[in-house]
Backbone as numpy.savetxt, mean C-alpha at the origin, in Angstrom:
# Nx Ny Nz CAx CAy CAz Cx Cy Cz
5.18 -36.86 25.67 4.36 -35.67 25.67 5.22 -34.42 25.67
6.29 -34.41 26.45 7.12 -33.22 26.50 7.83 -32.97 25.17
8.18 -34.02 24.43 8.83 -33.80 23.13 7.85 -33.16 22.15
6.56 -33.47 22.26 5.54 -32.84 21.42 5.44 -31.36 21.72
5.52 -31.01 23.01 5.50 -29.59 23.39 6.71 -28.86 22.81
7.87 -29.48 22.89 9.08 -28.88 22.35 8.97 -28.71 20.84
8.36 -29.70 20.16 8.18 -29.60 18.71 7.25 -28.45 18.37
6.14 -28.32 19.12 5.21 -27.21 18.88 5.87 -25.87 19.15
6.62 -25.82 20.25 7.30 -24.57 20.57 8.30 -24.21 19.48
9.02 -25.20 19.00 10.01 -24.98 17.95 9.34 -24.51 16.66
8.23 -25.13 16.28 7.52 -24.70 15.07 6.99 -23.29 15.21
6.42 -23.01 16.39 5.89 -21.67 16.63 7.03 -20.65 16.60
8.13 -20.99 17.26 9.29 -20.09 17.27 9.85 -19.86 15.88
9.90 -20.95 15.10 10.38 -20.83 13.73 9.48 -19.90 12.92
8.16 -20.09 13.03 7.22 -19.27 12.26 7.34 -17.81 12.63
7.38 -17.52 13.94 7.50 -16.12 14.37 8.85 -15.53 13.96
9.91 -16.31 14.08 11.23 -15.83 13.66 11.29 -15.56 12.17
10.65 -16.43 11.38 10.65 -16.25 9.93 9.91 -14.98 9.54
8.75 -14.73 10.19 8.00 -13.51 9.90 8.83 -12.29 10.25
9.46 -12.32 11.43 10.28 -11.18 11.83 11.44 -10.99 10.86
12.09 -12.08 10.48 13.22 -11.99 9.54 12.79 -11.47 8.19
11.67 -11.97 7.67 11.17 -11.48 6.38 10.81 -10.01 6.48
10.18 -9.64 7.58 9.77 -8.25 7.74 10.96 -7.31 7.78
11.98 -7.69 8.54 13.17 -6.85 8.64 13.89 -6.79 7.30
14.05 -7.95 6.66 14.73 -7.98 5.36 13.97 -7.17 4.33
12.67 -7.36 4.26 11.87 -6.67 3.26 11.80 -5.18 3.53
11.84 -4.81 4.80 11.72 -3.40 5.15 12.98 -2.60 4.88
14.10 -3.27 4.67 15.36 -2.56 4.47 15.30 -1.56 3.34
14.64 -1.88 2.24 14.56 -0.97 1.11 13.30 -0.13 1.11
12.56 -0.15 2.20 11.26 0.49 2.25 11.30 1.88 2.84
12.42 2.33 3.30 12.47 3.65 3.90 12.02 3.64 5.34
11.85 2.46 5.94 11.47 2.39 7.34 12.57 3.05 8.14
12.21 3.98 8.98 13.20 4.70 9.76 13.72 5.94 9.04
13.33 6.14 7.79 13.74 7.33 7.06 12.48 8.10 6.68
11.88 8.75 7.65 10.63 9.44 7.41 10.87 10.89 7.01
11.99 11.17 6.42 12.34 12.51 5.96 11.37 12.95 4.88
10.76 14.11 5.06 9.76 14.61 4.12 10.30 14.75 2.70
11.52 15.23 2.54 12.08 15.41 1.20 12.24 14.06 0.49
12.65 13.02 1.21 12.79 11.70 0.62 11.43 11.13 0.22
10.43 11.31 1.08 9.09 10.82 0.76 8.57 11.54 -0.48
8.72 12.86 -0.52 8.24 13.63 -1.68 8.94 13.21 -2.96
10.24 12.95 -2.90 10.97 12.52 -4.09 10.45 11.16 -4.57
10.18 10.26 -3.63 9.64 8.95 -4.00 8.23 9.06 -4.56
7.44 9.97 -4.01 6.08 10.20 -4.52 6.15 10.71 -5.95
7.03 11.68 -6.22 7.19 12.21 -7.58 7.57 11.10 -8.56
8.53 10.27 -8.16 8.99 9.18 -9.04 7.87 8.16 -9.27
7.08 7.89 -8.25 5.98 6.93 -8.38 4.91 7.45 -9.32
4.55 8.72 -9.18 3.56 9.31 -10.09 4.07 9.31 -11.52
5.35 9.66 -11.71 5.93 9.63 -13.06 5.86 8.22 -13.66
6.17 7.21 -12.84 6.12 5.83 -13.32 4.68 5.44 -13.69
3.73 5.77 -12.83 2.34 5.42 -13.10 1.84 6.09 -14.38
2.12 7.39 -14.52 1.67 8.11 -15.72 2.33 7.55 -16.99
3.58 7.10 -16.86 4.28 6.54 -18.00 3.72 5.17 -18.39
3.50 4.32 -17.40 2.98 2.97 -17.66 1.50 2.97 -18.04
0.73 3.85 -17.41 -0.73 3.90 -17.60 -1.14 5.34 -17.85
-0.98 5.83 -19.08 -1.24 7.25 -19.40 -2.64 7.74 -19.03
-3.65 6.86 -19.06 -5.00 7.28 -18.73 -5.17 7.68 -17.26
-4.21 7.28 -16.41 -4.31 7.67 -15.00 -4.07 9.17 -14.83
-3.43 9.80 -15.79 -3.23 11.26 -15.73 -4.58 11.98 -15.76
-5.48 11.50 -16.62 -6.83 12.07 -16.71 -7.59 11.80 -15.41
-7.45 10.60 -14.89 -8.11 10.24 -13.63 -7.62 11.14 -12.49
-6.31 11.37 -12.44 -5.74 12.23 -11.40 -6.24 13.66 -11.52
-6.44 14.14 -12.74 -6.92 15.52 -12.91 -8.36 15.68 -12.44
-9.13 14.57 -12.42 -10.52 14.62 -11.95 -10.63 14.42 -10.44
-9.57 13.89 -9.81 -9.60 13.59 -8.38 -9.44 14.84 -7.53
-10.04 14.83 -6.34 -9.87 15.95 -5.41 -8.58 15.80 -4.60
-8.01 14.59 -4.59 -6.77 14.35 -3.89 -6.22 12.98 -4.24
-4.92 12.80 -4.07 -4.25 11.52 -4.33 -3.41 11.15 -3.11
-3.58 9.93 -2.63 -2.68 9.40 -1.62 -1.72 8.48 -2.34
-0.44 8.82 -2.32 0.58 8.07 -3.07 1.48 7.35 -2.08
1.51 6.03 -2.20 2.38 5.19 -1.37 3.42 4.57 -2.30
4.61 5.17 -2.36 5.62 4.76 -3.34 6.13 3.33 -3.19
6.26 2.86 -1.97 6.83 1.53 -1.79 6.25 0.91 -0.53
5.45 -0.11 -0.73 4.89 -0.87 0.39 5.55 -2.24 0.36
6.08 -2.65 1.49 6.71 -3.95 1.60 5.77 -4.86 2.38
5.46 -6.01 1.79 4.56 -6.97 2.42 5.29 -8.30 2.51
5.26 -8.92 3.69 5.92 -10.21 3.89 5.05 -11.07 4.79
5.14 -12.37 4.59 4.36 -13.26 5.43 4.83 -14.68 5.41
4.66 -15.32 6.54 4.84 -16.76 6.69 3.82 -17.15 7.74
2.68 -17.62 7.35 1.49 -17.85 8.16 0.89 -16.50 8.57
1.61 -15.73 9.39 1.20 -14.37 9.73 2.00 -13.42 8.86
1.38 -12.32 8.48 2.09 -11.38 7.62 1.73 -9.95 7.91
2.40 -9.07 7.24 2.13 -7.65 7.41 2.73 -6.85 6.28
2.34 -5.59 6.24 2.86 -4.69 5.21 3.05 -3.32 5.85
4.03 -2.57 5.31 4.30 -1.22 5.81 4.84 -0.36 4.68
4.50 0.91 4.71 5.03 1.87 3.76 4.72 3.29 4.22
5.33 4.25 3.56 5.10 5.67 3.85 4.84 6.40 2.55
4.01 7.45 2.62 3.70 8.21 1.43 3.13 9.57 1.77
2.50 10.19 0.78 2.01 11.55 0.95 0.65 11.73 0.31
-0.13 12.61 0.92 -1.41 13.02 0.36 -1.18 14.31 -0.41
-1.57 14.30 -1.67 -1.41 15.48 -2.52 -2.77 16.02 -2.93
-2.91 17.32 -2.81 -4.10 18.03 -3.29 -3.59 19.13 -4.21
-4.10 19.15 -5.42 -3.65 20.11 -6.43 -2.13 20.04 -6.61
-1.60 18.83 -6.67 -0.16 18.57 -6.87 0.74 19.09 -5.76
0.17 19.36 -4.58 0.95 19.84 -3.44 0.77 18.86 -2.28
1.87 18.47 -1.64 1.78 17.60 -0.47 1.17 18.37 0.69
0.10 17.80 1.27 -0.57 18.44 2.40 -0.39 17.64 3.70
-0.14 16.35 3.60 0.06 15.49 4.77 0.89 14.28 4.36
1.50 13.66 5.37 2.24 12.42 5.17 1.54 11.30 5.92
1.58 10.10 5.35 0.87 8.96 5.93 1.76 7.73 5.92
1.48 6.85 6.88 2.05 5.51 6.85 0.90 4.55 6.58
1.24 3.41 6.03 0.25 2.36 5.80 0.73 1.12 6.52
-0.21 0.43 7.13 0.09 -0.75 7.91 -1.01 -1.78 7.67
-0.61 -3.01 7.47 -1.58 -4.07 7.23 -1.08 -5.34 7.91
-1.96 -6.02 8.59 -1.63 -7.30 9.21 -2.63 -8.34 8.74
-2.17 -9.57 8.59 -3.09 -10.63 8.17 -2.56 -11.98 8.64
-3.46 -12.95 8.64 -3.11 -14.30 9.02 -3.77 -15.26 8.04
-3.20 -16.42 7.90 -3.76 -17.41 6.98 -2.64 -18.06 6.19
-3.01 -18.85 5.23 -2.03 -19.56 4.42 -1.35 -18.58 3.47
-0.13 -18.20 3.78 0.64 -17.26 2.96 2.11 -17.47 3.21
2.90 -17.22 2.22 4.35 -17.29 2.36 4.95 -16.42 1.26
5.99 -15.69 1.61 6.69 -14.89 0.62 6.71 -13.41 0.98
7.25 -12.65 0.06 7.36 -11.21 0.25 7.19 -10.52 -1.09
6.71 -9.30 -1.05 6.59 -8.51 -2.27 6.64 -7.03 -1.92
6.92 -6.25 -2.91 6.87 -4.80 -2.78 6.02 -4.27 -3.92
5.31 -3.19 -3.66 4.47 -2.58 -4.69 4.20 -1.14 -4.32
3.73 -0.40 -5.30 3.30 0.98 -5.09 1.79 1.01 -5.24
1.16 1.98 -4.60 -0.26 2.18 -4.87 -0.65 3.63 -4.68
-1.72 3.97 -5.39 -2.25 5.33 -5.35 -3.74 5.22 -5.11
-4.24 6.01 -4.16 -5.68 6.14 -3.95 -6.12 7.46 -4.57
-7.13 7.40 -5.42 -7.71 8.58 -6.05 -9.00 8.92 -5.31
-9.04 10.05 -4.63 -10.26 10.49 -3.95 -11.06 11.30 -4.97
-12.18 10.73 -5.40 -12.94 11.31 -6.51 -14.00 12.30 -6.05
-14.29 12.34 -4.75 -15.26 13.31 -4.22 -14.65 14.04 -3.04
-15.13 15.23 -2.80 -14.66 16.01 -1.65 -15.04 15.32 -0.35
-16.23 14.70 -0.29 -16.66 13.98 0.91 -15.70 12.84 1.25
-15.32 12.06 0.25 -14.40 10.94 0.48 -13.06 11.45 1.01
-12.56 12.52 0.42 -11.28 13.09 0.86 -11.41 13.65 2.27
-12.48 14.36 2.56 -12.68 14.94 3.89 -12.80 13.85 4.95
-13.54 12.79 4.67 -13.67 11.68 5.62 -12.33 11.03 5.89
-11.53 10.86 4.86 -10.19 10.29 5.01 -9.34 11.19 5.90
-9.33 12.46 5.64 -8.47 13.39 6.38 -8.90 13.56 7.83
-10.20 13.44 8.11 -10.72 13.61 9.48 -10.49 12.38 10.35
-10.32 11.22 9.73 -10.20 9.98 10.52 -8.83 9.90 11.19
-8.82 9.27 12.36 -7.53 9.11 13.07 -6.77 7.89 12.55
-7.43 7.05 11.83 -6.81 5.86 11.24 -7.80 5.22 10.28
-7.70 5.56 9.03 -8.66 5.12 8.00 -8.25 3.77 7.46
-9.20 2.85 7.33 -8.92 1.52 6.80 -9.61 1.32 5.46
-8.88 0.80 4.50 -9.44 0.50 3.18 -10.37 -0.69 3.29
-11.51 -0.60 2.63 -12.48 -1.69 2.68 -12.62 -2.38 1.34
-13.54 -3.31 1.30 -13.78 -4.09 0.09 -14.48 -3.27 -0.99
-14.92 -2.06 -0.64 -15.65 -1.23 -1.60 -14.75 -0.42 -2.52
-13.43 -0.56 -2.38 -12.53 0.14 -3.30 -12.72 -0.41 -4.71
-12.67 0.45 -5.69 -12.72 0.03 -7.09 -11.30 0.15 -7.63
-10.77 -0.95 -8.16 -9.39 -0.97 -8.65 -9.35 -0.60 -10.12
-8.48 0.35 -10.46 -8.30 0.70 -11.87 -7.07 -0.02 -12.44
-6.12 -0.35 -11.58 -4.96 -1.18 -11.94 -4.73 -2.04 -10.71
-4.69 -3.37 -10.88 -4.46 -4.20 -9.70 -3.25 -5.08 -9.82
-2.94 -5.55 -10.98 -1.78 -6.44 -11.12 -0.89 -5.95 -12.24
0.40 -6.16 -12.06 1.37 -5.75 -13.08 0.97 -6.35 -14.42
0.99 -5.56 -15.47 0.66 -6.04 -16.80 -0.78 -5.78 -17.20
-1.64 -5.52 -16.23 -3.03 -5.23 -16.57 -3.15 -3.79 -17.03
-3.99 -3.56 -18.01 -4.25 -2.21 -18.47 -5.23 -1.55 -17.52
-5.47 -0.28 -17.74 -6.44 0.45 -16.94 -7.78 -0.24 -17.05
-8.38 -0.56 -15.91 -9.66 -1.27 -15.90 -10.79 -0.32 -16.21
-11.57 -0.67 -17.20 -12.77 0.09 -17.58 -12.42 1.48 -18.09
-13.40 2.13 -18.59 -13.26 3.50 -19.06 -13.32 4.40 -17.83
-12.36 5.29 -17.68 -12.32 6.14 -16.49 -13.58 6.99 -16.35
-14.34 7.18 -17.41 -15.59 7.94 -17.31 -16.73 7.13 -16.70
-16.59 5.79 -16.64 -17.67 4.95 -16.11 -17.43 4.52 -14.67
-16.30 4.85 -14.09 -16.00 4.47 -12.72 -16.82 5.34 -11.77
-17.45 4.71 -10.78 -18.38 5.45 -9.92 -18.00 5.49 -8.46
-17.02 4.73 -8.04 -16.64 4.69 -6.63 -16.03 6.03 -6.21
-16.30 6.46 -4.97 -15.70 7.72 -4.49 -14.20 7.62 -4.26
-13.68 6.39 -4.12 -12.25 6.18 -3.96 -11.82 5.07 -4.92
-10.86 5.38 -5.78 -10.33 4.41 -6.73 -8.90 4.07 -6.32
-8.46 2.87 -6.65 -7.12 2.43 -6.27 -6.36 1.90 -7.48
-5.08 2.21 -7.51 -4.17 1.67 -8.52 -3.01 1.01 -7.80
-2.78 -0.28 -8.06 -1.65 -1.01 -7.50 -0.76 -1.39 -8.68
0.52 -1.07 -8.60 1.42 -1.35 -9.72 2.85 -1.47 -9.23
3.73 -1.84 -10.12 5.16 -1.95 -9.80 5.47 -3.10 -8.86
4.69 -4.18 -8.95 4.89 -5.30 -8.05 6.17 -6.05 -8.36
6.87 -6.43 -7.29 8.07 -7.25 -7.39 8.13 -8.14 -6.17
8.46 -9.38 -6.36 8.60 -10.28 -5.23 8.03 -11.64 -5.52
7.92 -12.44 -4.46 7.52 -13.83 -4.59 6.03 -14.08 -4.40
5.29 -13.11 -3.92 3.86 -13.30 -3.72 3.13 -12.85 -4.96
1.96 -13.42 -5.18 1.16 -13.08 -6.36 -0.02 -12.24 -5.92
-0.21 -11.11 -6.60 -1.37 -10.27 -6.33 -1.19 -9.41 -5.09
-1.91 -8.34 -5.06 -1.91 -7.45 -3.90 -3.29 -6.86 -3.79
-3.72 -6.68 -2.58 -5.01 -6.04 -2.33 -4.83 -5.05 -1.19
-5.66 -4.05 -1.16 -5.56 -3.04 -0.12 -6.58 -3.25 0.99
-7.45 -4.22 0.84 -8.48 -4.46 1.85 -7.83 -4.70 3.22
-8.28 -3.96 4.23 -7.74 -4.09 5.57 -6.50 -3.24 5.82
-6.05 -2.52 4.83 -4.89 -1.65 5.00 -5.30 -0.41 5.77
-4.53 -0.05 6.78 -4.84 1.11 7.61 -3.84 2.24 7.31
-4.37 3.45 7.18 -3.56 4.63 6.89 -3.61 5.56 8.09
-2.45 6.03 8.52 -2.36 6.92 9.67 -1.46 8.10 9.32
-1.89 9.30 9.69 -1.09 10.51 9.44 0.18 10.45 10.29
1.31 10.82 9.68 2.59 10.86 10.39 3.21 12.25 10.24
4.17 12.53 11.09 4.93 13.77 10.99 6.37 13.38 10.69
6.83 13.63 9.45 8.21 13.23 9.09 9.25 14.13 9.72
């Protein structure tokens, strides 16, 4: 019986150690600990340039939005339990007005790590105001994705999209397949 306990403890310890190791390794290139506003703004500029270059129709979508939350690099890792972290900026009329971090935790059958960028397009003033007033806003299943996986073109005609908040996920790299923002929490930070 005691050897079974040791085996369970060892498996549990291995799983927790692997998650911590993946998280630390994956976070190294994520800017964790470098919350400098100038660095975040430079990454936001580069991310928007990349998105507009890869998906030119997003430029029109951005011009219709009341605000954009740009998360240049989100690192997600998991081994049974997983999480994601990144930093970015909220832009209104092409000007940074606030900085945000994103955090996501999950459990279930998962293994691997990936990095990706994402942009939230706030299409109504109400959606933007609700986001800015919240102390910690969480993305729900009601997000409408305009780009979700690398290689996919802009989903639907941008004139037919009706959700108050649209999401674009792109620039994926890593061992995991697909990315979703459901359950992702955004919190205002001071760089």
